[in-house]
C-alpha positions in Angstrom: 156.4 -115.5 88.6 156.1 -114.5 92.2 155.6 -110.9 93.3 158.5 -109.1 94.9 157.9 -108.4 98.6 159.9 -105.8 100.5 159.7 -105.7 104.3 160.6 -102.5 106.1 160.9 -102.7 109.9 161.1 -99.5 112.0 161.8 -99.0 115.7 161.2 -95.6 117.2 162.8 -95.2 120.7 162.3 -92.6 123.3 165.7 -92.7 125.1 166.5 -91.1 128.5 170.0 -90.5 129.8 169.6 -90.2 133.5 171.8 -87.5 135.1 172.5 -85.7 131.8 172.4 -82.0 132.5 173.3 -80.7 129.1 173.1 -81.5 125.4 176.9 -82.0 125.4 176.6 -84.8 128.0 174.0 -86.5 125.8 176.0 -86.2 122.6 178.8 -88.7 123.2 176.7 -91.7 124.3 174.1 -91.0 121.6 176.8 -90.8 118.9 178.3 -94.1 120.1 174.9 -95.8 120.1 174.1 -94.5 116.6 177.5 -95.6 115.3 177.1 -99.1 116.8 173.8 -99.5 115.0 175.1 -98.1 111.7 178.0 -100.5 111.9 175.4 -103.3 112.0 173.9 -101.8 108.8 170.8 -100.2 110.2 169.6 -96.8 109.0 169.5 -94.6 112.0 168.2 -91.0 112.5 167.6 -88.8 115.4 164.0 -87.6 115.2 161.9 -85.3 117.4 163.1 -82.4 119.4 166.9 -82.1 119.5 167.2 -79.5 122.3 166.3 -81.9 125.2 169.1 -82.5 127.6 168.0 -85.9 128.9 166.0 -87.4 126.0 166.6 -88.4 122.5 164.1 -89.9 120.0 165.8 -92.3 117.5 164.4 -94.1 114.5 166.0 -97.3 113.4 165.2 -99.0 110.1 165.9 -102.5 108.6 164.9 -103.6 105.1 164.8 -107.1 103.6 163.0 -109.3 101.2 162.2 -111.7 104.1 159.9 -110.7 107.0 161.6 -113.0 109.5 165.0 -111.4 108.7 163.5 -108.0 109.4 162.0 -109.2 112.7 165.4 -110.7 113.7 167.2 -107.5 112.8 164.8 -105.4 114.9 165.4 -107.8 117.8 169.1 -107.1 117.5 168.5 -103.4 117.5 166.3 -103.6 120.6 169.1 -105.5 122.4 171.6 -102.7 121.5 169.1 -100.1 122.9 168.6 -102.0 126.2 172.4 -102.6 126.5 173.2 -98.9 126.1 173.5 -96.4 128.9 170.1 -95.0 128.0 166.8 -96.0 129.7 164.2 -96.9 127.1 161.1 -94.9 128.0 159.1 -95.9 125.0 159.7 -98.2 122.1 157.4 -98.6 119.1 157.9 -101.3 116.5 156.3 -101.6 113.1 156.9 -103.9 110.1 155.3 -103.0 106.7 155.3 -105.1 103.6 155.1 -103.7 100.1 154.3 -106.0 97.1 155.4 -105.2 93.6 154.4 -107.3 90.5 157.5 -109.0 89.1 156.3 -109.1 85.6 
C-alpha cells in the first residue's frame, strides 16, 4: 500500500489599504475579501497586529492529498488578493507535505 500524503499550502499576505485612516475604514473591505476566500473553501485568519489602520496580515490555507491541487488553489487565492482593493506589500507562500504510513 502507498503512504498517505497530505499537502498543506499557506499564503501569508501583508495587505495595505491606501487612504485608510481608521480601523473602521479597513474593516469592510477586509471582511469582504476574507468572506470571498472562505466561500472558495480556504481557511483564512487575520494574523499579526490588529490595530494598524492601513495594514492587515492575512494567512490563507489550502489542504489536499495532491500537491498540484494545492498549488492551483494558492494561485486562485493570489489572484483574489491582487484583484482586491488592497496593495500586496509582501506575499509568502509555502507548501508542506506530511507522509503517513497507510498500513
